[in-house]
C-alpha positions as a Markdown table, in Angstrom:
| # | Residue | x | y | z |
|---|---|---|---|---|
| 1 | Met | 60.2 | -161.6 | 128.0 |
| 2 | Arg | 60.0 | -159.4 | 124.9 |
| 3 | Pro | 61.6 | -156.0 | 125.6 |
| 4 | Tyr | 59.1 | -154.1 | 123.4 |
| 5 | Gly | 55.5 | -154.7 | 122.5 |
| 6 | Ala | 53.7 | -158.0 | 122.3 |
| 7 | Ala | 55.4 | -161.2 | 120.9 |
| 8 | Gly | 55.2 | -161.4 | 117.2 |
| 9 | Cys | 54.9 | -157.6 | 116.7 |
| 10 | Gly | 57.5 | -155.4 | 115.2 |
| 11 | Gly | 58.2 | -151.7 | 115.9 |
| 12 | Tyr | 60.7 | -149.0 | 116.6 |
| 13 | Arg | 61.2 | -146.0 | 118.8 |
| 14 | Gly | 63.5 | -143.0 | 118.8 |
| 15 | Ile | 65.7 | -142.4 | 121.8 |
| 16 | Pro | 66.6 | -138.9 | 122.8 |
| 17 | His | 70.3 | -138.5 | 122.2 |
| 18 | Thr | 72.3 | -135.2 | 122.2 |
| 19 | Ala | 73.0 | -133.9 | 118.7 |
| 20 | Asp | 72.4 | -137.4 | 117.2 |
| 21 | Leu | 69.5 | -139.7 | 116.2 |
| 22 | Arg | 69.2 | -143.0 | 118.1 |
| 23 | Val | 66.8 | -145.6 | 116.9 |
| 24 | Glu | 65.9 | -149.0 | 118.4 |
| 25 | Ala | 63.8 | -151.5 | 116.5 |
| 26 | Trp | 62.5 | -155.0 | 117.1 |
| 27 | Ala | 60.6 | -157.7 | 115.1 |
| 28 | Pro | 60.3 | -161.5 | 114.8 |
| 29 | Thr | 62.7 | -161.8 | 111.9 |
| 30 | Arg | 66.0 | -160.1 | 111.1 |
| 31 | Glu | 64.7 | -158.6 | 107.8 |
| 32 | Glu | 61.6 | -157.2 | 109.6 |
| 33 | Cys | 63.8 | -155.7 | 112.3 |
| 34 | Leu | 66.0 | -154.1 | 109.7 |
| 35 | Thr | 62.8 | -152.8 | 107.9 |
| 36 | Gln | 61.6 | -151.3 | 111.2 |
| 37 | Ala | 65.0 | -149.6 | 111.7 |
| 38 | Val | 64.7 | -148.0 | 108.3 |
| 39 | Arg | 61.2 | -146.8 | 109.0 |
| 40 | Gly | 62.3 | -145.4 | 112.4 |
| 41 | Val | 65.1 | -143.5 | 110.9 |
| 42 | Cys | 63.0 | -142.1 | 108.1 |
| 43 | Glu | 60.1 | -141.1 | 110.3 |
| 44 | Ser | 62.5 | -139.4 | 112.7 |
| 45 | Phe | 62.8 | -136.5 | 110.2 |
| 46 | Leu | 59.9 | -136.8 | 107.8 |
| 47 | Asp | 56.1 | -137.3 | 108.2 |
| 48 | Leu | 55.6 | -140.4 | 106.1 |
| 49 | Ala | 51.8 | -140.7 | 106.7 |
| 50 | Gly | 50.1 | -141.2 | 103.4 |
| 51 | Ala | 53.4 | -141.1 | 101.4 |
| 52 | Ala | 53.6 | -143.4 | 98.4 |
| 53 | Gly | 56.7 | -144.6 | 96.6 |
| 54 | Ala | 57.0 | -143.0 | 93.2 |
| 55 | His | 59.6 | -145.6 | 92.0 |
| 56 | Arg | 61.7 | -148.4 | 93.3 |
| 57 | Arg | 65.3 | -149.1 | 93.9 |
| 58 | Glu | 66.7 | -152.6 | 94.1 |
| 59 | Ile | 69.6 | -153.0 | 96.6 |
| 60 | Val | 71.9 | -155.8 | 97.9 |
| 61 | Val | 73.7 | -155.3 | 101.2 |
| 62 | Gln | 76.2 | -157.8 | 102.3 |
| 63 | Ala | 78.3 | -158.0 | 105.4 |
| 64 | Asp | 80.3 | -160.4 | 107.5 |
| 65 | Arg | 78.6 | -159.3 | 110.8 |
| 66 | Glu | 74.9 | -158.7 | 111.6 |
| 67 | Glu | 75.7 | -155.2 | 112.9 |
| 68 | Asp | 77.5 | -154.3 | 109.6 |
| 69 | Leu | 74.4 | -155.3 | 107.7 |
| 70 | Leu | 72.4 | -152.7 | 109.7 |
| 71 | Val | 75.0 | -150.1 | 108.9 |
| 72 | Gly | 75.1 | -151.0 | 105.2 |
| 73 | Leu | 71.3 | -150.8 | 104.9 |
| 74 | Leu | 71.1 | -147.4 | 106.7 |
| 75 | Glu | 74.0 | -146.1 | 104.6 |
| 76 | Glu | 71.9 | -146.8 | 101.6 |
| 77 | Val | 69.1 | -144.7 | 103.1 |
| 78 | Val | 71.5 | -141.8 | 103.8 |
| 79 | Tyr | 73.1 | -142.1 | 100.3 |
| 80 | Trp | 69.8 | -141.9 | 98.4 |
| 81 | Leu | 68.7 | -139.0 | 100.6 |
| 82 | Asp | 71.9 | -137.1 | 100.0 |
| 83 | Ile | 72.4 | -137.9 | 96.3 |
| 84 | Glu | 68.8 | -138.0 | 95.0 |
| 85 | Gly | 66.7 | -136.4 | 97.7 |
| 86 | Glu | 64.7 | -139.6 | 98.0 |
| 87 | Val | 63.6 | -141.5 | 101.1 |
| 88 | Pro | 62.2 | -145.1 | 101.3 |
| 89 | Val | 58.5 | -145.2 | 102.3 |
| 90 | Asp | 58.3 | -148.9 | 101.9 |
| 91 | Val | 61.0 | -151.6 | 102.3 |
| 92 | Glu | 60.9 | -155.3 | 101.3 |
| 93 | Leu | 63.9 | -157.4 | 102.3 |
| 94 | Ile | 64.7 | -161.0 | 101.7 |
| 95 | Pro | 67.7 | -162.9 | 103.1 |
| 96 | Val | 70.5 | -163.9 | 100.7 |
| 97 | Asp | 73.9 | -165.5 | 101.4 |
| 98 | Gly | 75.9 | -163.0 | 103.4 |
| 99 | Gly | 73.2 | -160.3 | 103.5 |
| 100 | Val | 69.9 | -159.1 | 102.2 |
| 101 | Arg | 68.4 | -158.2 | 98.9 |
| 102 | Gly | 65.7 | -155.5 | 98.9 |
| 103 | Val | 63.3 | -153.3 | 97.1 |
| 104 | Leu | 63.0 | -149.7 | 98.4 |
| 105 | Arg | 60.0 | -147.8 | 97.2 |
| 106 | Met | 61.1 | -144.2 | 97.1 |
| 107 | Ala | 59.4 | -140.8 | 97.5 |
| 108 | Asp | 60.7 | -137.3 | 97.0 |
| 109 | Ala | 61.8 | -136.2 | 100.5 |
| 110 | Gly | 61.2 | -132.6 | 99.5 |
| 111 | Ser | 57.5 | -133.3 | 99.0 |
| 112 | Leu | 57.1 | -134.6 | 102.6 |
| 113 | Pro | 56.6 | -132.6 | 105.8 |
| 114 | Val | 59.9 | -132.2 | 107.7 |
| 115 | Thr | 59.7 | -133.2 | 111.4 |
| 116 | Gly | 63.4 | -133.2 | 112.4 |
| 117 | Ala | 67.0 | -133.1 | 111.3 |
| 118 | Ala | 68.0 | -135.5 | 108.4 |
| 119 | Pro | 70.7 | -138.1 | 109.1 |
| 120 | Lys | 74.1 | -137.5 | 107.7 |
| 121 | Ala | 76.0 | -140.7 | 108.6 |
| 122 | Val | 75.7 | -143.9 | 110.5 |
| 123 | Thr | 78.0 | -144.3 | 113.6 |
| 124 | Leu | 79.3 | -147.4 | 115.3 |
| 125 | His | 78.5 | -146.1 | 118.8 |
| 126 | Gly | 76.1 | -148.4 | 120.6 |
| 127 | Leu | 75.5 | -150.4 | 117.4 |
| 128 | Ala | 73.7 | -153.8 | 117.8 |
| 129 | Leu | 71.7 | -156.3 | 115.8 |
| 130 | Thr | 71.0 | -159.4 | 117.8 |
| 131 | Arg | 68.7 | -162.4 | 117.8 |
| 132 | Gly | 67.1 | -163.3 | 121.1 |
| 133 | Pro | 64.5 | -165.9 | 122.2 |
| 134 | Asp | 61.6 | -163.7 | 121.1 |
| 135 | Gly | 63.0 | -162.3 | 117.9 |
| 136 | Trp | 65.5 | -159.7 | 116.7 |
| 137 | Thr | 66.4 | -156.3 | 118.2 |
| 138 | Cys | 68.7 | -153.6 | 116.9 |
| 139 | Ser | 69.9 | -150.2 | 118.0 |
| 140 | Val | 71.8 | -147.6 | 116.0 |
| 141 | Thr | 73.0 | -144.0 | 116.3 |
| 142 | Leu | 73.2 | -141.6 | 113.3 |
| 143 | Asp | 74.8 | -138.2 | 113.0 |
| 144 | Val | 72.3 | -135.5 | 112.1 |
């Protein structure tokens, strides 16, 4: 049985967590699951409704373990938010040997309505990215 939503659907949800941000995501493929995690993190602190990417950033994230791939991708999100004040409003990921290659369509975070505290770092507490019989699920905690 699929833990969240109908089979073949992806999504995410925020989980209340004291002084942190916790996101769980799910999707049929690893790349879609990672995309849902990024969306869940970004929508936890900004209203992305109607947001359009002003420009794109190409990234490559490689890791030896699936969980480290999730950490690396979310560290990209935190990095661009911290350094350039940008947030991805659309994410396209494709698998490559040892990781993913992606395009992030970025918007100015300062131009979007704030709905919560911005993430500062990805933690390893309760970290998971796993494949099951109905697709992929992940969970991650971020410091805010």
